[in-house]
C-alpha positions in Angstrom: -19.8 -46.0 3.1 -18.4 -43.5 0.6 -18.5 -39.9 1.5 -17.8 -36.8 -0.5 -17.5 -33.7 1.7 -17.4 -30.4 -0.1 -16.1 -27.1 1.1 -15.3 -23.7 -0.4 -17.3 -21.7 -2.9 -19.4 -18.7 -1.9 -19.6 -15.4 -3.6 -17.2 -13.5 -5.9 -17.2 -10.6 -8.3 -16.8 -11.2 -12.0 -13.2 -11.7 -12.7 -12.5 -13.1 -9.3 -11.5 -16.5 -8.1 -12.8 -19.2 -5.8 -11.7 -22.7 -4.9 -13.8 -25.8 -4.2 -12.6 -28.8 -2.3 -14.0 -32.3 -2.0 -12.6 -34.6 0.6 -13.4 -38.3 0.2 -13.6 -41.2 2.5 -14.5 -44.9 2.1 -12.8 -45.4 -1.3 -9.4 -46.0 -2.6 -9.3 -42.5 -3.9 -6.2 -42.7 -6.1 -7.8 -45.1 -8.6 -11.0 -43.2 -9.2 -11.9 -40.6 -11.7 -13.3 -37.5 -10.0 -15.7 -35.0 -11.5 -17.2 -31.6 -10.8 -20.6 -30.9 -12.1 -22.8 -27.8 -11.7 -26.5 -27.0 -11.9 -27.7 -23.4 -12.6 -31.2 -22.4 -11.8 -33.7 -23.9 -14.3 -30.9 -25.7 -16.1 -29.8 -29.3 -16.3 -26.8 -30.5 -14.3 -23.7 -30.4 -16.5 -20.2 -31.9 -16.2 -17.7 -29.2 -15.7 -14.4 -31.0 -15.2 -12.9 -34.4 -14.7 -9.6 -35.8 -13.6 -8.7 -39.5 -13.9 -6.4 -41.6 -11.8 -3.4 -40.7 -13.9 -4.1 -37.0 -13.6 -5.4 -36.4 -17.1 -8.1 -33.7 -17.1 -11.0 -32.7 -19.2 -13.1 -29.5 -19.2 -16.3 -28.4 -20.7 -15.8 -25.7 -23.3 -17.2 -22.9 -21.3 -14.6 -23.2 -18.5 -11.5 -24.4 -20.3 -8.6 -22.0 -19.6 -10.4 -20.6 -16.5 -11.0 -23.5 -14.3 -8.4 -26.1 -13.1 -9.3 -29.5 -11.5 -6.6 -31.1 -9.4 -6.2 -33.9 -7.0 -4.1 -34.7 -3.9 -4.0 -38.5 -3.5 -2.4 -38.2 -0.1 -5.4 -36.2 1.2 -7.9 -38.1 -0.9 -9.2 -34.7 -2.0 -10.1 -33.2 -5.4 -10.1 -29.4 -6.0 -11.7 -27.1 -8.5 -9.8 -23.8 -8.9 -12.0 -21.2 -10.6 -10.5 -18.1 -12.1 -11.8 -15.3 -14.2 -15.3 -16.0 -12.9 -18.3 -14.9 -14.9 -21.9 -14.4 -13.8 -22.9 -17.4 -15.9 -20.7 -19.6 -13.6 -23.3 -19.1 -10.9 -24.6 -22.5 -9.9 -24.6 -25.2 -7.3 -21.4 -27.2 -7.8 -21.3 -30.9 -7.1 -18.4 -33.3 -6.5 -19.0 -36.7 -8.1 -17.5 -40.1 -8.7 -18.7 -43.6 -9.9 -18.2 -46.2 -7.2 -19.0 -49.9 -8.0 -21.4 -48.8 -10.7 -23.2 -46.2 -8.7 -23.1 -42.5 -8.7 -21.8 -40.9 -5.5 -22.4 -37.1 -5.1 -21.4 -34.5 -2.7 -24.1 -32.3 -1.1 -23.4 -29.3 -3.4 -21.8 -25.9 -2.9 -23.3 -22.6 -4.0 -21.1 -20.4 -6.2 -22.5 -16.9 -6.9 -20.7 -14.5 -9.2 -21.8 -10.9 -9.2 -21.3 -8.6 -12.3 
């Protein structure tokens, strides 16, 4: 069984920072691309950032330069460091990977940014 256990997040003022963590189990973490998605109220879920097994990263345009995705293969954990937060970053954030052709999701973590 594959598990993605999220922690972190919460509330911050605009311009502040938060960090999300996603600890995995049940997979050979180091070979999988890991993703962070988010879903704001009344909006579709969107891909925020990805990191592949080699450490290459990709970001959606709205967060590039403010968010950093990273991974620690020793801890089988992926992180999302969020800086210069904006109210429009308010959303539920989800950790995600594809395992044997199926999507595996974390439970989601609320991030709320106050102006």
